Rosetta silent file (secondary structure, phi, psi, omega in degrees, C-alpha in Angstrom):
SEQUENCE: XXXXXXXXXXXXXXXXXXXXXXXXXXXXXXXXXXXXXXXXXXXXXXXXXXXXXXXXXXXXXXXXXXXXXXXXXXXXXXXXXXXXXXXXXXXXXXXXXXXXXXXXXXXXXXXX
SCORE:     score description
SCORE:     0.000 S_00000001
   1 L     0.000  149.163 -176.876  113.422   88.144  109.016 S_00000001
   2 E  -133.253  141.836  171.623  114.167   90.395  106.070 S_00000001
   3 E   -94.262  129.953  179.448  116.206   93.607  105.766 S_00000001
   4 E  -108.892  124.411  170.169  114.463   96.161  103.457 S_00000001
   5 E  -115.869  125.130 -174.651  116.619   98.821  101.828 S_00000001
   6 E  -126.110  125.944  168.446  114.718  101.451   99.977 S_00000001
   7 E  -103.331  115.858 -170.234  116.309  104.276   97.910 S_00000001
   8 E  -128.601  168.334  177.020  113.960  107.171   97.479 S_00000001
   9 L   -74.541  143.066 -173.742  113.812  110.829   96.393 S_00000001
  10 H   -60.391  -27.575 -175.722  114.671  113.072   99.355 S_00000001
  11 H   -84.150   -3.537  176.295  111.329  115.003   99.411 S_00000001
  12 H   -95.831    2.860 -176.310  109.379  111.739   99.852 S_00000001
  13 H   -59.841  -50.670 -172.138  111.112  110.876  103.156 S_00000001
  14 H   -63.045  -42.817 -179.318  108.422  112.355  105.413 S_00000001
  15 H   -58.193  -45.982  179.660  105.594  110.607  103.403 S_00000001
  16 H   -67.889  -37.616  177.729  107.364  107.260  103.615 S_00000001
  17 H   -65.596  -50.451  176.310  108.299  107.602  107.253 S_00000001
  18 H   -54.895  -45.850 -177.819  104.733  108.505  108.326 S_00000001
  19 H   -61.164  -42.655 -179.436  103.316  105.651  106.205 S_00000001
  20 H   -69.795  -42.656  169.724  105.614  103.110  107.794 S_00000001
  21 H   -59.616  -34.830  171.877  104.868  104.248  111.300 S_00000001
  22 H   -65.364  -29.593 -174.497  101.128  104.035  110.542 S_00000001
  23 L   -85.720   -3.016  175.396  101.757  100.540  109.257 S_00000001
  24 L    96.920   11.156  178.022  103.287   99.572  112.685 S_00000001
  25 L   -75.323  128.034 -176.112  107.004   99.702  111.786 S_00000001
  26 L   -91.611  -23.330 -175.719  108.779  100.712  115.009 S_00000001
  27 L  -151.074  135.906  173.195  112.303  101.563  113.827 S_00000001
  28 L  -137.718  163.672  178.431  114.111  102.701  110.729 S_00000001
  29 E  -124.030  133.738 -174.422  117.552  103.955  109.798 S_00000001
  30 E  -125.032  130.348 -179.785  117.863  106.845  107.325 S_00000001
  31 E  -128.490  149.728  172.691  120.955  107.842  105.485 S_00000001
  32 E   -94.659  129.820  178.825  121.643  110.628  102.834 S_00000001
  33 E  -135.758  171.732  175.394  123.293  108.999   99.877 S_00000001
  34 E  -132.548  147.028 -179.673  124.131  109.856   96.229 S_00000001
  35 E   176.672 -171.689  174.708  123.859  107.825   93.175 S_00000001
  36 L  -164.109  151.212  179.476  122.078  107.169   89.956 S_00000001
  37 L  -115.077 -119.135  177.804  120.311  104.559   87.964 S_00000001
  38 L   -70.204  -14.194 -178.413  118.726  104.975   84.658 S_00000001
  39 L   -65.434  -35.617 -176.434  118.604  108.842   85.285 S_00000001
  40 L    56.663   20.030  179.264  122.302  109.079   84.549 S_00000001
  41 L    74.702 -167.034  178.504  122.491  112.442   86.253 S_00000001
  42 E  -156.850  170.455  175.713  122.034  115.779   84.346 S_00000001
  43 E   -99.392  143.260  172.600  123.966  118.843   83.275 S_00000001
  44 E  -128.998  155.965  176.759  123.802  122.190   85.137 S_00000001
  45 E  -104.071  129.065 -179.228  125.025  125.662   84.507 S_00000001
  46 E  -137.063  118.778  178.212  127.031  127.290   87.306 S_00000001
  47 L    47.292   45.468  176.281  128.693  130.708   86.908 S_00000001
  48 L    80.191   -3.856 -179.936  128.618  130.336   83.162 S_00000001
  49 E  -114.317  135.840  178.526  130.154  126.911   83.078 S_00000001
  50 E   -94.064  137.406  178.152  128.282  123.707   82.345 S_00000001
  51 E  -142.979  158.873 -175.382  129.053  120.627   84.321 S_00000001
  52 E   -97.044  132.783  172.934  127.623  117.177   84.753 S_00000001
  53 E  -100.062   99.385 -177.764  126.026  116.087   88.012 S_00000001
  54 L   -75.921  -38.702 -177.710  126.591  112.353   87.897 S_00000001
  55 L  -107.986  129.544 -177.990  125.332  111.483   91.314 S_00000001
  56 E  -103.739  151.027  174.168  121.960  112.744   92.486 S_00000001
  57 E   -66.014  131.141  178.822  120.918  113.098   96.127 S_00000001
  58 E  -138.148  170.232  170.397  118.835  110.271   97.481 S_00000001
  59 E  -116.882  130.810 -179.979  117.624  108.881  100.800 S_00000001
  60 E  -113.054  124.556  173.253  118.309  105.314  101.848 S_00000001
  61 E  -107.778  133.144  179.818  115.927  103.752  104.351 S_00000001
  62 E  -122.291  136.370  174.040  116.841  100.601  106.114 S_00000001
  63 E  -154.946  155.655  179.901  114.632   98.473  108.312 S_00000001
  64 E  -112.635  126.144 -178.971  114.410   94.846  109.520 S_00000001
  65 E  -126.824  157.310  169.611  110.860   93.228  109.502 S_00000001
  66 L   -73.002  149.301 -179.075  109.429   89.825  110.293 S_00000001
  67 H   -45.150  -38.918 -172.636  108.625   87.661  107.286 S_00000001
  68 H   -79.365   -9.358  178.057  104.960   87.994  107.733 S_00000001
  69 H   -95.222  -11.331 -171.100  105.163   91.834  107.722 S_00000001
  70 H   -56.121  -52.800 -176.011  107.288   92.047  104.496 S_00000001
  71 H   -56.986  -45.373 -176.468  104.540   92.354  101.780 S_00000001
  72 H   -65.925  -39.717 -179.903  102.792   95.049  103.757 S_00000001
  73 H   -68.359  -36.716  178.701  105.930   97.071  104.232 S_00000001
  74 H   -71.213  -36.355  177.091  106.888   96.834  100.580 S_00000001
  75 H   -67.769  -39.400 -174.221  103.452   97.949   99.502 S_00000001
  76 H   -67.903  -40.227  179.369  103.474  100.959  101.955 S_00000001
  77 H   -66.237  -46.116 -179.879  106.994  102.109  100.677 S_00000001
  78 H   -58.439  -42.141 -174.457  105.921  101.722   97.060 S_00000001
  79 H   -70.945  -42.284 -173.495  102.741  103.692   97.505 S_00000001
  80 H   -84.894  -19.848 -178.921  104.180  106.456   99.631 S_00000001
  81 H   -96.683  -17.415 -172.948  107.458  106.941   97.634 S_00000001
  82 L   -71.551  134.778  168.282  106.023  106.772   94.120 S_00000001
  83 L  -117.849  -17.565  176.963  105.746  109.929   91.954 S_00000001
  84 L    94.618   -1.864 -179.338  105.428  108.247   88.664 S_00000001
  85 L  -112.598  162.462 -179.349  108.586  109.821   87.281 S_00000001
  86 L   -58.411  140.489  178.347  112.057  108.520   86.596 S_00000001
  87 L    94.080   11.751 -177.837  114.254  108.271   89.640 S_00000001
  88 L   -65.986  -22.731  175.354  111.542  107.185   92.038 S_00000001
  89 L   114.455 -167.767 -179.793  114.036  104.581   93.492 S_00000001
  90 E  -142.800  160.043  173.360  114.392  101.011   94.275 S_00000001
  91 E  -122.100  142.788 -179.176  113.672   98.564   97.055 S_00000001
  92 E  -131.383  139.723  177.358  115.974   95.649   97.886 S_00000001
  93 E  -120.396  128.292 -171.081  115.090   92.754  100.221 S_00000001
  94 E  -127.197  136.809  176.347  117.900   90.842  101.986 S_00000001
  95 E   -78.189  148.872 -175.893  117.505   87.818  104.250 S_00000001
  96 L  -119.900  123.283 -176.286  118.695   88.415  107.851 S_00000001
  97 L   -84.642  -27.343 -173.228  120.164   85.422  109.668 S_00000001
  98 L  -157.533  141.947  175.670  120.466   86.914  113.119 S_00000001
  99 L  -137.287  135.765 -176.000  119.455   89.983  115.051 S_00000001
 100 E  -137.910  127.420  173.814  120.542   90.849  118.617 S_00000001
 101 L   -85.349  120.208 -172.944  119.425   93.754  120.784 S_00000001
 102 L   -61.295  -44.060  176.485  122.668   94.850  122.518 S_00000001
 103 L   -54.095  -44.094 -171.003  120.959   96.320  125.619 S_00000001
 104 L  -110.421  -24.021 -173.438  118.915   93.248  126.575 S_00000001
 105 L    84.393    4.702  175.590  120.466   90.384  124.605 S_00000001
 106 L   -59.159  145.245 -177.054  117.154   89.623  122.989 S_00000001
 107 E  -118.590  153.778  173.139  117.504   87.770  119.783 S_00000001
 108 H    55.467 -131.389 -171.228  115.949   87.507  116.276 S_00000001
 109 H   -55.693  -34.963 -179.105  112.228   88.609  116.126 S_00000001
 110 H   -64.729  -27.668 -175.998  112.238   89.733  119.783 S_00000001
 111 H   -75.342  -30.204 -179.646  115.197   91.983  118.934 S_00000001
 112 L   -94.118    0.000    0.000  113.307   93.931  116.213 S_00000001
């Protein structure tokens, strides 16, 4: 099993969510986060004063998938989140040693 964490632009959430569900992903966790990569933020003008916005709003999507579903999920996220502009985000893949469904006690692949 693998945990997939994707950091995407907020306005792409609906596209990514719909694409994942169409691909058969049954559950995801979504968080509003802030950060920056190569974008390094930007400057804005507010009430005549200029200030730097270091951390930009992003969405973090987390899901756990079976090993044989990983490549499909990565492809779906990339295609549905891509705008072609800087700040499209990143995807991280992390090994998962154990998963347990609390309600039933099912473990590992049965739990996801």
